[in-house]
Structure formats: structure tokens, C-alpha cells
N, C-alpha and C positions, 0 to 999 in steps of 0.2 A: 281614687286611684289615678284618674286622669292627670290631676295636678302633680302627683308624685312622679309619674312617668314623664310628664312634660319637663319638670325640674331636672330629673336625671338626664334626660336627653340634652337639655341646655348645658348642664354641667359637663357632660361627656363631650359635647361639641367644643366647649371652651378648653377642656383638657387636650383635645385633639389639636386645636390651633396652637396651644402652648407647646405641645410636644413637637409639632411640625417645625415651629420656629426654633425650638431648642436643638432639634436635629440639624436644621439647616445652618445654624450659626455656631452654637457651642460645641456640637459633636463632630462637625465636619472635619476638624483638624485632629480630633482625638480617636475617632473610630476608623477601622479599615473600611474600604469602600463596600465590601460585602456586608459588614455589620451595620453600616449606615443604611443600606437598602432594607435590611430587616427592620430597623427602627422606623424608617419611613413607611413601610408596609403596615406596621402596627398603628401608626398615626392615621393613615389613610382609611384603614378598615374601621378604626374607632369613629371617624367622622361619618362614614357611610351608615354605621349602625346607630350613631347618635340621631341621625335623621330618621332612621327606622324606629327608634324609641319615640320620637316626636310623632311620627305617623301612627304608632300604636296608641299613643295618648289621644290623638284625634279620633281614631277608630273606636276607642273605648267610650268616647262621648256621644257616639252615634246611636246609642240605645242599648238596652239590656241584652238583646239577642247577640250583639257583637262584643259586649264588654268582657266576657270571660276569655274568649280567644284572643282579644286584643291585649288583655293583661298578660296572658301567657306569652304573647309575642314580645311585649315590652321587657318582661323579666328574662326571657331567653336572650334577647339582645344585650341586656345588662350582663348576664352570665357569660355570654360569648365574648363581650368586650374584655371582661376581667381575664378570662382564660386565654383568648386569642391575642389581643393586643398586649395584655399584661405580660404574657409569656414572651412575646417578641421584644418588648421593651427590656425585660429582665435579661433575656438572652443576649441582646446587643450590648447592654451596659456591662454585663459580667463576663461575656464570652463563654459561658457554660452552655455548651451545645445540647446537653440533655434536657434543658428547659424547653427545647423545641418539641419534646414528646407531649407536652400539655396542649400545644397549639391546635392540633386536630379536634380536640374536644370542644374548644371554642368555636371552631368552624362548624361542627355539628350543631351546636347551640344556635349559631347564626342561621343555618339552614332550617332548623325546626322553627325558629322565630318567623322566618319568611312564610313558611307554610301556615303557621298560626295566624299571621296577619292576613293571608289570603282567605282563610276560613272566616275571620272577622269581617272582612270586606263582603264576602258572600252572604253573611248573616245580617248585615246592617240594612 
């Protein structure tokens, strides 16, 4: 499990860097300033939670008492990234504002992931 989460965290961090560069260079002239901010928010939160996934992988390696909560944290961060950052990327690229309705579900997954990571830390 730790290797899977570590790999997913690294992949997500790489996607975040690519998205940030894409937003700063390719999208700057194509998106309105408000949609560019939305895109950049998606990239920033993806990076934060890529690091959270890596932290969850590390916590899962600390022993069996922490592994379950750490795995939950990692997968909640993955889900949150797909829902939160994914919806912001899609909203900014398409202009379809109703996609923003998905974003709070990703935020809830992020919050739950941080709680699960805290539980893992306390159990380790």
C-alpha cells in the first residue's frame, strides 16, 4: 500500500507542476483572469495534497497500528484531488460553472483525509 500511495503522490505532484506551468504559459492568454485563478487554485491544492499522499504513504510504513488510517488518508486525498482539482480544471477549461458544484465534495474528502492522517499519526 505504501508504494502505491507514494507513486500516486509523486504522479500527482508531477501533474500539479505540469498544470501550473500550463496555466502560467499556455492558458494565460486564453482564459479570463477569474478562470485562470480557478485553474491555479486547482493546481495549488493538487500539490498540497500530493504531499499529503506522500505523508500518508510514510505514515502507513510506520507500523500496522497506523496503516489503516494512513491508507484511508491517502485514498481520501486521491479522491479529493480528482473531485476538487479535477472539477476546477474542468470548470476553468470549459467555462461550465455548474461543475463547481462538485468542488465542495473534494474539499470534504481533503478534510477527512487530514483527520485520518492525524489519527494515523496518533496510532503510530
